[in-house]
C-alpha positions, 0 to 999 in steps of 0.5 A: 121646122122647130122640134124635129133632129133629122140623124143620118144613116151613119149616126144610126149604124154606129148607135147600133153596134155601139148598143150590140157590143154594150150588151154583149160586153155587159152578158159576159162580164155578170157571174154564171153561178146561179144564187141560191135562189136559182136566179142568175148571179148578178154580180162582176164576173173574174176572168174565170167567168164567175164572181168571186165569191163563185169562185171560192166559194169558202171564203164568204163563210171566212170572211163571215167569221171575220166580220161575226168576231170584230162585231161582239160586244166589247162587254165580253172584252172588258175585264171592268166588273161592275162595282156595288151600286148600294148607294148615291155616290158609286151610281154617280161614279160609274155614270161618269165611268159609263161616259168616259167609256162612251167618249172613248169608243169603249162602249156602244151609246146604245148600250150607254143608254140602255145601263143610262136606264138601269142606273136611274132605277137603282138610284130611285131604289136607293133614295126608297131605301133609305127615305124608309129607314129613316122613317121607320128610324123616326118611327121606332122613336116616336114608338119609345117615347109614347110608351115613356113614363108621361113627358114633360113638354120639354121632351115632347118639343125636343123629340118633335125638333128632332123629327122635323130636323132628320124630315130636312136632311132627308130633304137635303140628302135628295137633292143633293144625290139628284143635283151630284148625278145631274151634275157627274154629267156635265163636270166632276164634283168635289164631294 
């Protein structure tokens, strides 16, 4: 007789009584209050027959206010103002401060991520503005050179040399600015 088990009547009676007691205990241990939806409250009851929040209805709103105070953004409490971000060094320093604030727990990483995107955008705008200024300066020098009466070959060569050196400086400064921003997140720079 494999697979068949026999249970005595006493065991079945005990199991039935235990099941009744558990179901009555479960019914008595639930709150007698109603939820906003009109359904019975499913929370555990206190000795008075209601859950904690149905017994103390003002406590829920008080605890909600306390929770709201603790979940506010740290920016409202921060006394540090944002520096003027008009050059690459200021952006690099701000990124370094942002990293330190995230590490110290002053700023949530999601907020820092959003600010990092904005700082990257600001850095690109600064680079573009610097290039436009330098190009305008070179064009002005070129126009002034054309307005002069027949320059000698050496003067033309000097102007070409100046323009080439300016282009090289722009390239070097761009790479330094980009290296400064990327290295500031890894280690402090000596500049």
